[in-house]
C-alpha positions as CSV (number, residue, x, y, z in Angstrom):
1,M,264.5,39.1,182.0
2,P,261.2,37.5,181.0
3,L,260.9,36.3,177.5
4,S,257.7,38.3,177.2
5,A,259.6,41.6,177.8
6,Y,261.9,41.0,174.9
7,M,259.1,39.8,172.6
8,S,256.9,42.8,173.2
9,P,256.4,44.9,170.1
10,H,258.8,47.9,169.7
11,S,256.7,51.0,169.3
12,Q,257.9,54.1,167.4
13,D,254.8,56.2,168.4
14,A,256.7,58.2,171.1
15,L,259.5,59.0,168.7
16,E,257.0,60.3,166.1
17,D,255.2,62.4,168.8
18,L,258.4,64.0,170.1
19,G,260.3,64.2,166.8
20,D,260.2,68.0,166.7
21,A,261.7,68.3,170.2
22,L,264.7,66.1,169.4
23,S,267.9,67.0,167.5
24,D,268.9,65.0,164.4
25,L,271.5,63.1,166.5
26,E,269.0,62.2,169.2
27,K,266.5,61.0,166.5
28,K,269.3,58.8,165.0
29,L,270.1,57.4,168.5
30,C,266.4,56.6,169.1
31,Q,266.3,54.6,165.9
32,H,269.6,52.9,166.6
33,F,268.8,51.5,170.1
34,R,265.8,49.4,171.2
35,R,264.5,50.1,174.6
36,L,263.0,47.5,176.9
37,E,261.7,47.7,180.5
38,I,262.3,45.1,183.2
39,A,261.3,44.9,186.8
40,G,263.9,46.3,189.3
41,K,264.1,46.6,193.0
42,R,260.9,47.6,194.9
43,G,258.8,47.2,191.8
44,R,260.7,49.9,189.9
45,K,260.8,49.7,186.1
46,V,264.4,49.7,184.8
47,P,265.0,50.5,181.1
48,V,267.4,48.4,179.0
49,L,269.0,49.7,175.8
50,L,269.9,47.2,173.1
51,T,272.2,47.8,170.1
52,P,271.5,46.1,166.8
53,T,274.2,43.6,167.4
54,M,272.7,42.7,170.8
55,Q,269.3,42.3,169.1
56,E,270.7,40.0,166.5
57,A,272.3,37.8,169.2
58,L,269.1,37.7,171.2
59,D,267.0,36.9,168.2
60,L,269.3,33.9,167.5
61,L,269.1,32.8,171.1
62,V,265.3,32.9,171.0
63,S,265.1,31.1,167.7
64,K,267.2,28.2,168.9
65,R,265.6,27.7,172.3
66,E,264.0,24.3,171.4
67,M,267.2,23.1,169.7
68,C,269.2,23.9,172.9
69,G,266.8,22.0,175.1
70,V,264.9,24.8,176.7
71,V,261.5,23.4,177.9
72,P,258.3,25.2,176.7
73,G,257.4,26.2,180.2
74,N,260.5,28.2,180.8
75,K,259.4,31.9,180.6
76,Y,262.9,33.5,180.8
77,L,265.0,34.9,178.0
78,F,268.3,33.5,179.3
79,A,266.8,30.1,180.1
80,R,268.7,27.1,181.4
81,P,268.3,23.9,179.3
82,Q,266.0,21.2,180.7
83,A,264.9,23.5,183.6
84,C,262.5,26.2,184.4
85,S,265.2,28.5,185.9
86,Y,267.5,31.1,184.3
87,F,271.2,32.1,184.1
88,R,272.0,34.8,186.7
89,G,273.6,37.8,185.0
90,S,275.8,38.6,188.0
91,D,277.1,35.0,188.1
92,C,277.9,35.1,184.4
93,L,279.6,38.5,184.7
94,R,281.7,37.3,187.6
95,H,282.7,34.2,185.7
96,F,283.8,36.0,182.5
97,A,285.5,38.8,184.5
98,K,287.9,36.1,185.9
99,M,288.3,34.4,182.5
100,C,289.2,37.6,180.7
101,G,292.4,38.2,182.7
102,A,291.4,41.5,184.3
103,K,293.8,42.8,186.9
104,N,290.9,43.4,189.4
105,P,288.1,41.1,188.3
106,E,286.2,41.8,191.5
107,S,285.6,45.4,190.3
108,L,283.7,44.2,187.2
109,T,280.3,43.8,188.8
110,S,277.1,45.4,187.7
111,T,276.7,47.3,190.9
112,K,280.2,48.8,190.7
113,L,279.9,49.6,187.0
114,R,276.6,51.5,187.7
115,K,278.3,53.5,190.5
116,Q,281.3,54.2,188.3
117,T,279.0,55.5,185.5
118,A,277.2,57.7,188.0
119,T,280.4,59.1,189.4
120,L,282.1,59.8,186.1
121,S,279.0,61.4,184.7
122,Q,279.5,64.4,187.0
123,V,282.3,65.8,184.8
124,L,279.4,66.5,182.3
125,N,277.7,68.9,184.8
126,L,274.3,67.4,184.2
127,S,271.2,69.3,185.1
128,N,268.8,68.0,187.8
129,T,266.5,66.7,185.1
130,E,269.3,64.9,183.2
131,L,270.6,63.6,186.5
132,D,267.2,62.1,187.3
133,Q,267.0,60.5,183.9
134,L,270.4,58.9,184.3
135,A,269.7,57.7,187.8
136,D,266.4,56.2,186.7
137,F,268.1,54.4,183.8
138,L,270.7,52.9,186.2
139,G,267.9,51.8,188.6
140,H,269.1,54.3,191.3
141,D,267.1,56.5,193.6
142,V,269.0,59.8,193.6
143,R,268.1,60.5,197.2
144,V,269.7,57.2,198.2
145,H,272.7,57.2,195.8
146,R,273.4,60.9,195.7
147,Q,277.0,60.4,196.9
148,F,277.8,58.7,193.6
149,Y,276.4,61.6,191.6
150,R,278.4,64.3,193.4
151,L,281.8,65.1,192.0
152,P,284.5,64.9,194.7
153,E,286.2,68.2,195.6
154,G,289.6,67.1,194.4
155,T,288.3,65.9,191.1
156,L,286.3,69.2,190.7
157,Q,289.5,71.2,191.2
158,L,291.5,69.0,188.7
159,A,288.8,69.0,186.0
160,K,287.5,72.5,186.2
161,V,289.5,74.9,188.4
162,S,292.7,73.8,186.8
163,K,291.5,75.3,183.5
164,I,291.8,78.8,185.1
165,L,295.3,78.1,186.3
166,M,296.4,76.9,182.9
167,A,294.8,79.9,181.2
168,L,296.7,82.2,183.6
169,E,300.0,80.3,183.0
170,Q,299.6,80.5,179.2
171,G,298.4,84.1,179.3
172,R,295.1,83.3,177.6
173,M,292.6,84.6,180.2
174,A,291.3,87.3,177.9
175,E,290.6,84.7,175.2
176,F,288.0,83.0,177.4
177,K,286.2,86.2,178.5
178,G,282.5,85.6,179.2
179,K,282.8,81.8,179.1
180,G,282.0,79.4,181.9
181,L,284.3,76.6,183.0
182,D,282.4,74.1,180.9
183,D,283.0,76.2,177.8
184,I,286.7,76.5,178.2
185,T,288.8,74.2,176.0
186,I,292.5,74.3,176.8
187,D,295.4,71.9,176.1
188,P,297.4,71.1,179.3
189,E,300.4,70.2,177.2
190,V,300.7,73.6,175.6
191,G,303.2,75.8,177.4
192,S,304.0,73.1,179.9
193,K,307.5,72.4,178.5
194,V,310.4,74.5,179.8
195,T,312.5,75.7,176.9
196,H,314.8,78.2,178.6
197,C,316.8,78.3,181.8
198,V,319.4,80.4,183.4
199,V,322.8,78.8,182.8
200,K,324.2,77.9,186.2
201,D,325.3,74.4,185.5
202,P,326.6,73.8,181.9
203,E,326.6,70.0,182.3
204,F,322.9,70.1,183.3
205,C,322.0,72.2,180.3
206,S,324.0,70.0,178.0
207,S,322.1,66.9,179.2
208,R,318.8,68.7,178.9
209,Q,319.6,69.7,175.3
210,A,320.6,66.1,174.4
211,R,317.2,64.9,175.6
212,N,315.3,67.8,174.1
213,P,316.7,69.3,170.9
214,S,314.3,72.3,171.3
215,F,315.9,73.2,174.7
216,K,317.9,76.5,174.5
217,P,319.9,77.6,177.5
218,Q,319.7,81.3,178.1
219,N,322.8,83.1,179.4
220,K,322.2,85.8,182.0
221,S,324.7,88.1,183.7
222,R,325.6,87.5,187.3
223,A,323.6,90.6,188.3
224,Q,320.5,89.3,186.6
225,T,320.9,85.9,188.1
226,E,321.3,87.2,191.6
227,G,318.2,89.3,191.1
228,L,316.0,86.3,190.5
């Protein structure tokens, strides 16, 4: 990142112009983060969001450049002492991924983290416009990286279709009348515990009741049992 990109003035003009179109939360987020733009692949502009803590750390880094031996001609924000080069973000990330004790440090790369963000974002059911905004922020071309923005069929069934099955199992379908899958909120733990059974094996039921005090065996006649 060039030092000039970080030192460029932070404008609030856009926020003031679009203030009426934003919710209170969105306005607060705009004031919380600082947005920069850096050059990406093929000349694309890639936005960078900085939290207040990040800004404080970078302000300190800039103020101590001379003390740390950064030469005046070095134009980079993450400058190397006594050189005109810079620290590569990917190298730093790889180094600290190994140092932190992660089980799979090779998975902690900027490329894989961007792809992971794109993949997981699909559970949000983003609109095409929102999808374009996220892809642009991640430095992706949706036409090239579309596979990372498409929810796999298995995940789709787990995350969305399973809501219907749970609602059926819990007898709550009427409760969600007129709602889409994204509007249904249902607890998978509710109704998932078996609290009754037909007593065929007393020892089995005794062991179940010892593990789960709420377990109540249900006695049925032989005729009822055979009819199951």
